[in-house]
Backbone as XML, in Angstrom:
<?xml version="1.0"?>
<chain id="A" units="angstrom">
  <residue number="1" name="MET">
    <atom name="N" x="11.108" y="9.366" z="8.203"/>
    <atom name="CA" x="9.754" y="9.042" z="7.777"/>
    <atom name="C" x="9.829" y="8.528" z="6.346"/>
  </residue>
  <residue number="2" name="HIS">
    <atom name="N" x="9.685" y="7.208" z="6.171"/>
    <atom name="CA" x="9.802" y="6.608" z="4.846"/>
    <atom name="C" x="8.587" y="6.876" z="3.968"/>
  </residue>
  <residue number="3" name="GLU">
    <atom name="N" x="7.542" y="7.468" z="4.519"/>
    <atom name="CA" x="6.353" y="7.784" z="3.734"/>
    <atom name="C" x="6.659" y="8.772" z="2.612"/>
  </residue>
  <residue number="4" name="PHE">
    <atom name="N" x="7.655" y="9.645" z="2.794"/>
    <atom name="CA" x="7.992" y="10.584" z="1.723"/>
    <atom name="C" x="8.602" y="9.875" z="0.523"/>
  </residue>
  <residue number="5" name="SER">
    <atom name="N" x="9.442" y="8.900" z="0.750"/>
    <atom name="CA" x="10.010" y="8.172" z="-0.392"/>
    <atom name="C" x="8.931" y="7.340" z="-1.078"/>
  </residue>
  <residue number="6" name="ILE">
    <atom name="N" x="7.997" y="6.801" z="-0.310"/>
    <atom name="CA" x="6.886" y="6.059" z="-0.895"/>
    <atom name="C" x="6.016" y="7.001" z="-1.723"/>
  </residue>
  <residue number="7" name="ALA">
    <atom name="N" x="5.678" y="8.159" z="-1.165"/>
    <atom name="CA" x="4.844" y="9.137" z="-1.879"/>
    <atom name="C" x="5.531" y="9.604" z="-3.155"/>
  </residue>
  <residue number="8" name="SER">
    <atom name="N" x="6.828" y="9.823" z="-3.092"/>
    <atom name="CA" x="7.580" y="10.246" z="-4.280"/>
    <atom name="C" x="7.506" y="9.181" z="-5.373"/>
  </residue>
  <residue number="9" name="SER">
    <atom name="N" x="7.632" y="7.930" z="-4.999"/>
    <atom name="CA" x="7.519" y="6.830" z="-5.968"/>
    <atom name="C" x="6.106" y="6.738" z="-6.536"/>
  </residue>
  <residue number="10" name="ILE">
    <atom name="N" x="5.107" y="6.953" z="-5.696"/>
    <atom name="CA" x="3.715" y="6.940" z="-6.167"/>
    <atom name="C" x="3.506" y="8.031" z="-7.202"/>
  </residue>
  <residue number="11" name="ILE">
    <atom name="N" x="4.015" y="9.224" z="-6.928"/>
    <atom name="CA" x="3.868" y="10.332" z="-7.876"/>
    <atom name="C" x="4.582" y="10.017" z="-9.178"/>
  </residue>
  <residue number="12" name="ASP">
    <atom name="N" x="5.748" y="9.395" z="-9.121"/>
    <atom name="CA" x="6.449" y="8.989" z="-10.354"/>
    <atom name="C" x="5.574" y="8.051" z="-11.182"/>
  </residue>
  <residue number="13" name="ILE">
    <atom name="N" x="4.970" y="7.079" z="-10.516"/>
    <atom name="CA" x="4.093" y="6.120" z="-11.207"/>
    <atom name="C" x="2.876" y="6.827" z="-11.788"/>
  </residue>
  <residue number="14" name="VAL">
    <atom name="N" x="2.279" y="7.713" z="-11.008"/>
    <atom name="CA" x="1.097" y="8.453" z="-11.452"/>
    <atom name="C" x="1.437" y="9.317" z="-12.664"/>
  </residue>
  <residue number="15" name="ASN">
    <atom name="N" x="2.540" y="10.059" z="-12.601"/>
    <atom name="CA" x="2.928" y="10.914" z="-13.731"/>
    <atom name="C" x="3.160" y="10.096" z="-14.991"/>
  </residue>
  <residue number="16" name="ARG">
    <atom name="N" x="3.873" y="8.981" z="-14.849"/>
    <atom name="CA" x="4.156" y="8.129" z="-16.013"/>
    <atom name="C" x="2.868" y="7.531" z="-16.586"/>
  </residue>
  <residue number="17" name="THR">
    <atom name="N" x="2.016" y="7.016" z="-15.718"/>
    <atom name="CA" x="0.760" y="6.406" z="-16.164"/>
    <atom name="C" x="-0.153" y="7.438" z="-16.810"/>
  </residue>
  <residue number="18" name="ALA">
    <atom name="N" x="-0.231" y="8.620" z="-16.227"/>
    <atom name="CA" x="-1.061" y="9.688" z="-16.790"/>
    <atom name="C" x="-0.554" y="10.086" z="-18.172"/>
  </residue>
  <residue number="19" name="ARG">
    <atom name="N" x="0.751" y="10.233" z="-18.302"/>
    <atom name="CA" x="1.344" y="10.606" z="-19.592"/>
    <atom name="C" x="1.045" y="9.534" z="-20.644"/>
  </residue>
  <residue number="20" name="GLU">
    <atom name="N" x="1.219" y="8.276" z="-20.287"/>
    <atom name="CA" x="0.995" y="7.159" z="-21.218"/>
    <atom name="C" x="-0.467" y="7.034" z="-21.642"/>
  </residue>
  <residue number="21" name="ASN">
    <atom name="N" x="-1.383" y="7.545" z="-20.821"/>
    <atom name="CA" x="-2.811" y="7.395" z="-21.102"/>
    <atom name="C" x="-3.515" y="8.709" z="-21.424"/>
  </residue>
  <residue number="22" name="GLY">
    <atom name="N" x="-2.759" y="9.759" z="-21.638"/>
    <atom name="CA" x="-3.339" y="11.042" z="-22.015"/>
    <atom name="C" x="-4.183" y="11.692" z="-20.937"/>
  </residue>
  <residue number="23" name="ILE">
    <atom name="N" x="-3.839" y="11.481" z="-19.702"/>
    <atom name="CA" x="-4.569" y="12.074" z="-18.574"/>
    <atom name="C" x="-3.826" y="13.339" z="-18.142"/>
  </residue>
  <residue number="24" name="SER">
    <atom name="N" x="-4.551" y="14.456" z="-18.105"/>
    <atom name="CA" x="-3.898" y="15.724" z="-17.759"/>
    <atom name="C" x="-4.072" y="16.115" z="-16.294"/>
  </residue>
  <residue number="25" name="ARG">
    <atom name="N" x="-5.067" y="15.507" z="-15.634"/>
    <atom name="CA" x="-5.311" y="15.831" z="-14.230"/>
    <atom name="C" x="-5.794" y="14.588" z="-13.518"/>
  </residue>
  <residue number="26" name="VAL">
    <atom name="N" x="-5.100" y="14.202" z="-12.455"/>
    <atom name="CA" x="-5.468" y="13.033" z="-11.661"/>
    <atom name="C" x="-6.221" y="13.515" z="-10.432"/>
  </residue>
  <residue number="27" name="THR">
    <atom name="N" x="-7.412" y="12.962" z="-10.240"/>
    <atom name="CA" x="-8.243" y="13.389" z="-9.114"/>
    <atom name="C" x="-8.168" y="12.440" z="-7.918"/>
  </residue>
  <residue number="28" name="ARG">
    <atom name="N" x="-7.851" y="11.156" z="-8.190"/>
    <atom name="CA" x="-7.765" y="10.199" z="-7.096"/>
    <atom name="C" x="-6.773" y="9.093" z="-7.453"/>
  </residue>
  <residue number="29" name="VAL">
    <atom name="N" x="-5.981" y="8.744" z="-6.450"/>
    <atom name="CA" x="-5.045" y="7.634" z="-6.571"/>
    <atom name="C" x="-5.380" y="6.647" z="-5.449"/>
  </residue>
  <residue number="30" name="THR">
    <atom name="N" x="-5.607" y="5.400" z="-5.814"/>
    <atom name="CA" x="-5.892" y="4.376" z="-4.825"/>
    <atom name="C" x="-4.656" y="3.500" z="-4.672"/>
  </residue>
  <residue number="31" name="VAL">
    <atom name="N" x="-4.225" y="3.356" z="-3.433"/>
    <atom name="CA" x="-3.007" y="2.608" z="-3.127"/>
    <atom name="C" x="-3.352" y="1.506" z="-2.134"/>
  </residue>
  <residue number="32" name="ARG">
    <atom name="N" x="-2.843" y="0.304" z="-2.387"/>
    <atom name="CA" x="-3.000" y="-0.825" z="-1.447"/>
    <atom name="C" x="-1.705" y="-0.946" z="-0.648"/>
  </residue>
  <residue number="33" name="VAL">
    <atom name="N" x="-1.847" y="-0.867" z="0.670"/>
    <atom name="CA" x="-0.678" y="-0.903" z="1.549"/>
    <atom name="C" x="-0.851" y="-2.007" z="2.585"/>
  </residue>
  <residue number="34" name="GLY">
    <atom name="N" x="0.067" y="-2.953" z="2.559"/>
    <atom name="CA" x="0.037" y="-4.051" z="3.512"/>
    <atom name="C" x="0.433" y="-3.602" z="4.904"/>
  </residue>
  <residue number="35" name="GLU">
    <atom name="N" x="-0.207" y="-4.209" z="5.865"/>
    <atom name="CA" x="0.025" y="-3.901" z="7.280"/>
    <atom name="C" x="1.496" y="-4.067" z="7.680"/>
  </residue>
  <residue number="36" name="LEU">
    <atom name="N" x="2.180" y="-5.016" z="7.066"/>
    <atom name="CA" x="3.576" y="-5.269" z="7.421"/>
    <atom name="C" x="4.529" y="-4.209" z="6.875"/>
  </residue>
  <residue number="37" name="ARG">
    <atom name="N" x="4.047" y="-3.319" z="6.027"/>
    <atom name="CA" x="4.873" y="-2.227" z="5.496"/>
    <atom name="C" x="5.074" y="-1.109" z="6.510"/>
  </residue>
  <residue number="38" name="LEU">
    <atom name="N" x="4.289" y="-1.133" z="7.576"/>
    <atom name="CA" x="4.404" y="-0.145" z="8.659"/>
    <atom name="C" x="4.297" y="1.294" z="8.153"/>
  </residue>
  <residue number="39" name="VAL">
    <atom name="N" x="3.358" y="1.513" z="7.248"/>
    <atom name="CA" x="3.108" y="2.851" z="6.714"/>
    <atom name="C" x="2.016" y="3.505" z="7.553"/>
  </residue>
  <residue number="40" name="LEU">
    <atom name="N" x="2.271" y="4.723" z="7.970"/>
    <atom name="CA" x="1.273" y="5.491" z="8.709"/>
    <atom name="C" x="0.397" y="6.218" z="7.696"/>
  </residue>
  <residue number="41" name="PRO">
    <atom name="N" x="-0.894" y="5.874" z="7.602"/>
    <atom name="CA" x="-1.763" y="6.460" z="6.574"/>
    <atom name="C" x="-1.776" y="7.989" z="6.561"/>
  </residue>
  <residue number="42" name="GLU">
    <atom name="N" x="-1.877" y="8.610" z="7.722"/>
    <atom name="CA" x="-1.919" y="10.080" z="7.750"/>
    <atom name="C" x="-0.597" y="10.685" z="7.277"/>
  </residue>
  <residue number="43" name="SER">
    <atom name="N" x="0.510" y="10.044" z="7.609"/>
    <atom name="CA" x="1.810" y="10.525" z="7.151"/>
    <atom name="C" x="1.942" y="10.364" z="5.637"/>
  </residue>
  <residue number="44" name="LEU">
    <atom name="N" x="1.431" y="9.255" z="5.105"/>
    <atom name="CA" x="1.480" y="9.054" z="3.657"/>
    <atom name="C" x="0.595" y="10.069" z="2.942"/>
  </residue>
  <residue number="45" name="LYS">
    <atom name="N" x="-0.573" y="10.363" z="3.498"/>
    <atom name="CA" x="-1.450" y="11.375" z="2.890"/>
    <atom name="C" x="-0.765" y="12.738" z="2.866"/>
  </residue>
  <residue number="46" name="PHE">
    <atom name="N" x="-0.129" y="13.099" z="3.959"/>
    <atom name="CA" x="0.593" y="14.377" z="4.017"/>
    <atom name="C" x="1.729" y="14.395" z="3.004"/>
  </residue>
  <residue number="47" name="ALA">
    <atom name="N" x="2.520" y="13.335" z="2.980"/>
    <atom name="CA" x="3.648" y="13.261" z="2.043"/>
    <atom name="C" x="3.164" y="13.295" z="0.604"/>
  </residue>
  <residue number="48" name="PHE">
    <atom name="N" x="2.048" y="12.644" z="0.316"/>
    <atom name="CA" x="1.479" y="12.659" z="-1.029"/>
    <atom name="C" x="1.139" y="14.087" z="-1.452"/>
  </residue>
  <residue number="49" name="ARG">
    <atom name="N" x="0.482" y="14.839" z="-0.565"/>
    <atom name="CA" x="0.117" y="16.229" z="-0.904"/>
    <atom name="C" x="1.359" y="17.065" z="-1.193"/>
  </residue>
  <residue number="50" name="VAL">
    <atom name="N" x="2.407" y="16.870" z="-0.408"/>
    <atom name="CA" x="3.649" y="17.621" z="-0.610"/>
    <atom name="C" x="4.305" y="17.212" z="-1.931"/>
  </residue>
  <residue number="51" name="CYS">
    <atom name="N" x="4.432" y="15.916" z="-2.159"/>
    <atom name="CA" x="5.113" y="15.418" z="-3.362"/>
    <atom name="C" x="4.306" y="15.668" z="-4.634"/>
  </residue>
  <residue number="52" name="ALA">
    <atom name="N" x="2.989" y="15.812" z="-4.514"/>
    <atom name="CA" x="2.132" y="16.003" z="-5.685"/>
    <atom name="C" x="2.189" y="17.423" z="-6.241"/>
  </residue>
  <residue number="53" name="LYS">
    <atom name="N" x="2.731" y="18.359" z="-5.488"/>
    <atom name="CA" x="2.790" y="19.753" z="-5.962"/>
    <atom name="C" x="3.546" y="19.816" z="-7.282"/>
  </residue>
  <residue number="54" name="GLY">
    <atom name="N" x="2.918" y="20.452" z="-8.272"/>
    <atom name="CA" x="3.527" y="20.593" z="-9.588"/>
    <atom name="C" x="3.337" y="19.382" z="-10.495"/>
  </residue>
  <residue number="55" name="SER">
    <atom name="N" x="2.635" y="18.368" z="-10.012"/>
    <atom name="CA" x="2.404" y="17.172" z="-10.823"/>
    <atom name="C" x="0.942" y="17.135" z="-11.290"/>
  </residue>
  <residue number="56" name="VAL">
    <atom name="N" x="0.606" y="16.128" z="-12.086"/>
    <atom name="CA" x="-0.775" y="15.980" z="-12.550"/>
    <atom name="C" x="-1.728" y="15.641" z="-11.407"/>
  </residue>
  <residue number="57" name="ALA">
    <atom name="N" x="-1.183" y="15.238" z="-10.270"/>
    <atom name="CA" x="-2.006" y="14.875" z="-9.114"/>
    <atom name="C" x="-2.032" y="15.976" z="-8.053"/>
  </residue>
  <residue number="58" name="GLU">
    <atom name="N" x="-1.630" y="17.181" z="-8.437"/>
    <atom name="CA" x="-1.487" y="18.256" z="-7.444"/>
    <atom name="C" x="-2.735" y="18.463" z="-6.596"/>
  </residue>
  <residue number="59" name="ASN">
    <atom name="N" x="-3.892" y="18.440" z="-7.180"/>
    <atom name="CA" x="-5.119" y="18.651" z="-6.405"/>
    <atom name="C" x="-5.883" y="17.347" z="-6.186"/>
  </residue>
  <residue number="60" name="GLY">
    <atom name="N" x="-5.239" y="16.247" z="-6.437"/>
    <atom name="CA" x="-5.879" y="14.949" z="-6.275"/>
    <atom name="C" x="-5.778" y="14.448" z="-4.851"/>
  </residue>
  <residue number="61" name="GLU">
    <atom name="N" x="-6.522" y="13.405" z="-4.582"/>
    <atom name="CA" x="-6.498" y="12.797" z="-3.257"/>
    <atom name="C" x="-5.930" y="11.396" z="-3.360"/>
  </residue>
  <residue number="62" name="ILE">
    <atom name="N" x="-5.420" y="10.930" z="-2.256"/>
    <atom name="CA" x="-4.935" y="9.559" z="-2.181"/>
    <atom name="C" x="-5.882" y="8.772" z="-1.293"/>
  </residue>
  <residue number="63" name="GLN">
    <atom name="N" x="-6.277" y="7.609" z="-1.767"/>
    <atom name="CA" x="-7.117" y="6.704" z="-0.996"/>
    <atom name="C" x="-6.254" y="5.501" z="-0.654"/>
  </residue>
  <residue number="64" name="ILE">
    <atom name="N" x="-6.173" y="5.193" z="0.618"/>
    <atom name="CA" x="-5.310" y="4.103" z="1.080"/>
    <atom name="C" x="-6.167" y="2.930" z="1.533"/>
  </residue>
  <residue number="65" name="GLU">
    <atom name="N" x="-5.957" y="1.800" z="0.876"/>
    <atom name="CA" x="-6.635" y="0.568" z="1.271"/>
    <atom name="C" x="-5.637" y="-0.272" z="2.060"/>
  </residue>
  <residue number="66" name="LYS">
    <atom name="N" x="-5.929" y="-0.471" z="3.325"/>
    <atom name="CA" x="-5.037" y="-1.255" z="4.174"/>
    <atom name="C" x="-5.305" y="-2.742" z="3.962"/>
  </residue>
  <residue number="67" name="VAL">
    <atom name="N" x="-4.231" y="-3.508" z="3.798"/>
    <atom name="CA" x="-4.326" y="-4.951" z="3.593"/>
    <atom name="C" x="-3.830" y="-5.629" z="4.870"/>
  </residue>
  <residue number="68" name="PRO">
    <atom name="N" x="-4.683" y="-6.418" z="5.505"/>
    <atom name="CA" x="-4.269" y="-7.073" z="6.752"/>
    <atom name="C" x="-3.180" y="-8.113" z="6.515"/>
  </residue>
  <residue number="69" name="ALA">
    <atom name="N" x="-2.380" y="-8.310" z="7.532"/>
    <atom name="CA" x="-1.332" y="-9.326" z="7.475"/>
    <atom name="C" x="-1.948" y="-10.680" z="7.792"/>
  </residue>
  <residue number="70" name="THR">
    <atom name="N" x="-1.805" y="-11.607" z="6.857"/>
    <atom name="CA" x="-2.280" y="-12.967" z="7.073"/>
    <atom name="C" x="-1.178" y="-13.949" z="6.727"/>
  </residue>
  <residue number="71" name="GLY">
    <atom name="N" x="-1.228" y="-15.074" z="7.390"/>
    <atom name="CA" x="-0.244" y="-16.115" z="7.144"/>
    <atom name="C" x="-0.923" y="-17.448" z="6.917"/>
  </residue>
  <residue number="72" name="LYS">
    <atom name="N" x="-0.144" y="-18.400" z="6.422"/>
    <atom name="CA" x="-0.642" y="-19.757" z="6.220"/>
    <atom name="C" x="0.364" y="-20.719" z="6.832"/>
  </residue>
  <residue number="73" name="CYS">
    <atom name="N" x="-0.136" y="-21.573" z="7.686"/>
    <atom name="CA" x="0.702" y="-22.551" z="8.367"/>
    <atom name="C" x="1.082" y="-23.666" z="7.397"/>
  </residue>
  <residue number="74" name="SER">
    <atom name="N" x="2.368" y="-23.958" z="7.299"/>
    <atom name="CA" x="2.844" y="-25.030" z="6.433"/>
    <atom name="C" x="2.575" y="-26.402" z="7.047"/>
  </residue>
  <residue number="75" name="SER">
    <atom name="N" x="2.379" y="-26.441" z="8.344"/>
    <atom name="CA" x="2.151" y="-27.718" z="9.028"/>
    <atom name="C" x="0.705" y="-28.192" z="8.923"/>
  </residue>
  <residue number="76" name="CYS">
    <atom name="N" x="-0.236" y="-27.294" z="9.241"/>
    <atom name="CA" x="-1.643" y="-27.731" z="9.271"/>
    <atom name="C" x="-2.508" y="-27.078" z="8.189"/>
  </residue>
  <residue number="77" name="GLY">
    <atom name="N" x="-1.959" y="-26.096" z="7.460"/>
    <atom name="CA" x="-2.714" y="-25.453" z="6.380"/>
    <atom name="C" x="-3.642" y="-24.343" z="6.820"/>
  </residue>
  <residue number="78" name="ASN">
    <atom name="N" x="-3.688" y="-24.035" z="8.101"/>
    <atom name="CA" x="-4.556" y="-22.984" z="8.624"/>
    <atom name="C" x="-4.111" y="-21.608" z="8.122"/>
  </residue>
  <residue number="79" name="GLU">
    <atom name="N" x="-5.074" y="-20.815" z="7.623"/>
    <atom name="CA" x="-4.800" y="-19.409" z="7.298"/>
    <atom name="C" x="-5.282" y="-18.576" z="8.469"/>
  </residue>
  <residue number="80" name="PHE">
    <atom name="N" x="-4.467" y="-17.591" z="8.860"/>
    <atom name="CA" x="-4.785" y="-16.818" z="10.047"/>
    <atom name="C" x="-4.251" y="-15.402" z="9.931"/>
  </residue>
  <residue number="81" name="ARG">
    <atom name="N" x="-4.856" y="-14.539" z="10.718"/>
    <atom name="CA" x="-4.441" y="-13.144" z="10.805"/>
    <atom name="C" x="-3.185" y="-13.083" z="11.664"/>
  </residue>
  <residue number="82" name="VAL">
    <atom name="N" x="-2.158" y="-12.425" z="11.156"/>
    <atom name="CA" x="-0.923" y="-12.249" z="11.910"/>
    <atom name="C" x="-1.117" y="-10.998" z="12.764"/>
  </residue>
  <residue number="83" name="GLY">
    <atom name="N" x="-1.058" y="-11.171" z="14.059"/>
    <atom name="CA" x="-1.267" y="-10.045" z="14.958"/>
    <atom name="C" x="-0.035" y="-9.768" z="15.789"/>
  </residue>
  <residue number="84" name="SER">
    <atom name="N" x="0.282" y="-8.508" z="15.939"/>
    <atom name="CA" x="1.405" y="-8.072" z="16.777"/>
    <atom name="C" x="2.699" y="-8.814" z="16.448"/>
  </residue>
  <residue number="85" name="PHE">
    <atom name="N" x="2.870" y="-9.089" z="15.173"/>
    <atom name="CA" x="4.075" y="-9.761" z="14.680"/>
    <atom name="C" x="4.319" y="-11.093" z="15.386"/>
  </residue>
  <residue number="86" name="GLN">
    <atom name="N" x="3.242" y="-11.779" z="15.697"/>
    <atom name="CA" x="3.304" y="-13.122" z="16.264"/>
    <atom name="C" x="3.166" y="-14.107" z="15.101"/>
  </residue>
  <residue number="87" name="PHE">
    <atom name="N" x="4.276" y="-14.594" z="14.593"/>
    <atom name="CA" x="4.275" y="-15.463" z="13.427"/>
    <atom name="C" x="4.228" y="-16.935" z="13.839"/>
  </residue>
  <residue number="88" name="VAL">
    <atom name="N" x="3.184" y="-17.280" z="14.592"/>
    <atom name="CA" x="2.984" y="-18.646" z="15.066"/>
    <atom name="C" x="1.530" y="-19.013" z="14.786"/>
  </residue>
  <residue number="89" name="CYS">
    <atom name="N" x="1.315" y="-20.203" z="14.267"/>
    <atom name="CA" x="-0.041" y="-20.657" z="13.954"/>
    <atom name="C" x="-0.855" y="-20.776" z="15.237"/>
  </residue>
  <residue number="90" name="PRO">
    <atom name="N" x="-2.014" y="-20.132" z="15.282"/>
    <atom name="CA" x="-2.842" y="-20.235" z="16.481"/>
    <atom name="C" x="-3.505" y="-21.607" z="16.634"/>
  </residue>
  <residue number="91" name="SER">
    <atom name="N" x="-3.554" y="-22.394" z="15.557"/>
    <atom name="CA" x="-4.194" y="-23.717" z="15.637"/>
    <atom name="C" x="-3.264" y="-24.794" z="16.182"/>
  </residue>
  <residue number="92" name="CYS">
    <atom name="N" x="-2.028" y="-24.822" z="15.638"/>
    <atom name="CA" x="-1.140" y="-25.923" z="16.026"/>
    <atom name="C" x="0.145" y="-25.462" z="16.719"/>
  </residue>
  <residue number="93" name="GLY">
    <atom name="N" x="0.392" y="-24.137" z="16.733"/>
    <atom name="CA" x="1.574" y="-23.611" z="17.413"/>
    <atom name="C" x="2.851" y="-23.644" z="16.596"/>
  </residue>
  <residue number="94" name="SER">
    <atom name="N" x="2.764" y="-24.079" z="15.349"/>
    <atom name="CA" x="3.942" y="-24.159" z="14.495"/>
    <atom name="C" x="4.386" y="-22.763" z="14.048"/>
  </residue>
  <residue number="95" name="ALA">
    <atom name="N" x="5.695" y="-22.590" z="13.947"/>
    <atom name="CA" x="6.251" y="-21.339" z="13.410"/>
    <atom name="C" x="6.605" y="-21.496" z="11.939"/>
  </residue>
  <residue number="96" name="ASP">
    <atom name="N" x="6.308" y="-22.654" z="11.370"/>
    <atom name="CA" x="6.575" y="-22.925" z="9.955"/>
    <atom name="C" x="5.398" y="-22.396" z="9.146"/>
  </residue>
  <residue number="97" name="MET">
    <atom name="N" x="5.499" y="-21.133" z="8.735"/>
    <atom name="CA" x="4.395" y="-20.492" z="8.028"/>
    <atom name="C" x="4.931" y="-19.558" z="6.963"/>
  </residue>
  <residue number="98" name="SER">
    <atom name="N" x="4.037" y="-19.146" z="6.088"/>
    <atom name="CA" x="4.399" y="-18.171" z="5.058"/>
    <atom name="C" x="3.391" y="-17.031" z="5.085"/>
  </residue>
  <residue number="99" name="ILE">
    <atom name="N" x="3.839" y="-15.881" z="4.644"/>
    <atom name="CA" x="2.973" y="-14.706" z="4.585"/>
    <atom name="C" x="2.117" y="-14.796" z="3.330"/>
  </residue>
  <residue number="100" name="VAL">
    <atom name="N" x="0.810" y="-14.632" z="3.489"/>
    <atom name="CA" x="-0.127" y="-14.669" z="2.376"/>
    <atom name="C" x="-0.433" y="-13.247" z="1.906"/>
  </residue>
  <residue number="101" name="SER">
    <atom name="N" x="-0.616" y="-12.347" z="2.837"/>
    <atom name="CA" x="-0.883" y="-10.940" z="2.494"/>
    <atom name="C" x="-0.360" y="-10.046" z="3.606"/>
  </residue>
  <residue number="102" name="GLY">
    <atom name="N" x="-0.223" y="-8.779" z="3.257"/>
    <atom name="CA" x="0.245" y="-7.799" z="4.238"/>
    <atom name="C" x="1.551" y="-7.147" z="3.859"/>
  </residue>
  <residue number="103" name="GLU">
    <atom name="N" x="2.155" y="-7.605" z="2.769"/>
    <atom name="CA" x="3.408" y="-7.004" z="2.307"/>
    <atom name="C" x="3.200" y="-6.130" z="1.063"/>
  </residue>
  <residue number="104" name="GLU">
    <atom name="N" x="1.959" y="-5.968" z="0.634"/>
    <atom name="CA" x="1.660" y="-5.205" z="-0.572"/>
    <atom name="C" x="2.024" y="-3.726" z="-0.427"/>
  </residue>
  <residue number="105" name="LEU">
    <atom name="N" x="2.398" y="-3.150" z="-1.522"/>
    <atom name="CA" x="2.584" y="-1.706" z="-1.630"/>
    <atom name="C" x="2.499" y="-1.394" z="-3.112"/>
  </residue>
  <residue number="106" name="LEU">
    <atom name="N" x="1.288" y="-1.047" z="-3.561"/>
    <atom name="CA" x="1.108" y="-0.836" z="-4.992"/>
    <atom name="C" x="0.031" y="0.188" z="-5.294"/>
  </residue>
  <residue number="107" name="VAL">
    <atom name="N" x="0.206" y="0.834" z="-6.432"/>
    <atom name="CA" x="-0.811" y="1.752" z="-6.926"/>
    <atom name="C" x="-1.856" y="0.888" z="-7.601"/>
  </residue>
  <residue number="108" name="GLU">
    <atom name="N" x="-3.036" y="0.844" z="-7.028"/>
    <atom name="CA" x="-4.119" y="0.010" z="-7.511"/>
    <atom name="C" x="-4.816" y="0.648" z="-8.719"/>
  </residue>
  <residue number="109" name="SER">
    <atom name="N" x="-5.082" y="1.947" z="-8.612"/>
    <atom name="CA" x="-5.783" y="2.633" z="-9.712"/>
    <atom name="C" x="-5.614" y="4.133" z="-9.570"/>
  </residue>
  <residue number="110" name="LEU">
    <atom name="N" x="-5.945" y="4.827" z="-10.654"/>
    <atom name="CA" x="-6.011" y="6.288" z="-10.587"/>
    <atom name="C" x="-7.173" y="6.760" z="-11.430"/>
  </residue>
  <residue number="111" name="GLU">
    <atom name="N" x="-7.737" y="7.871" z="-11.007"/>
    <atom name="CA" x="-8.860" y="8.475" z="-11.726"/>
    <atom name="C" x="-8.432" y="9.865" z="-12.163"/>
  </residue>
  <residue number="112" name="GLY">
    <atom name="N" x="-8.878" y="10.256" z="-13.316"/>
    <atom name="CA" x="-8.538" y="11.575" z="-13.804"/>
    <atom name="C" x="-9.264" y="11.920" z="-15.079"/>
  </residue>
  <residue number="113" name="GLU">
    <atom name="N" x="-8.819" y="12.992" z="-15.679"/>
    <atom name="CA" x="-9.447" y="13.457" z="-16.934"/>
    <atom name="C" x="-8.388" y="13.978" z="-17.874"/>
  </residue>
</chain>
């Protein structure tokens, strides 16, 4: 379950950011997770609670914003939702495309006191 390594990295970022900004208690962490990262939200929430023990986020919550996978066709310029890992343009059938979103994995914000 790679969610534990992700949660551990999130806690590292939260601890460092809190220390740098004089925050002693983090109440909420907002994370943007792209669909292509294959992160299970409930597993990440569980891992976050476990990894947060003893940190400034110990009693905080994690809010997960899912980012849909979208692509852009290099042939016709169409932007489309990538579904079921079908990386083919629905307009022209070309496989010449690039990922526009869905690979994100970042701490968007944190709240605390």
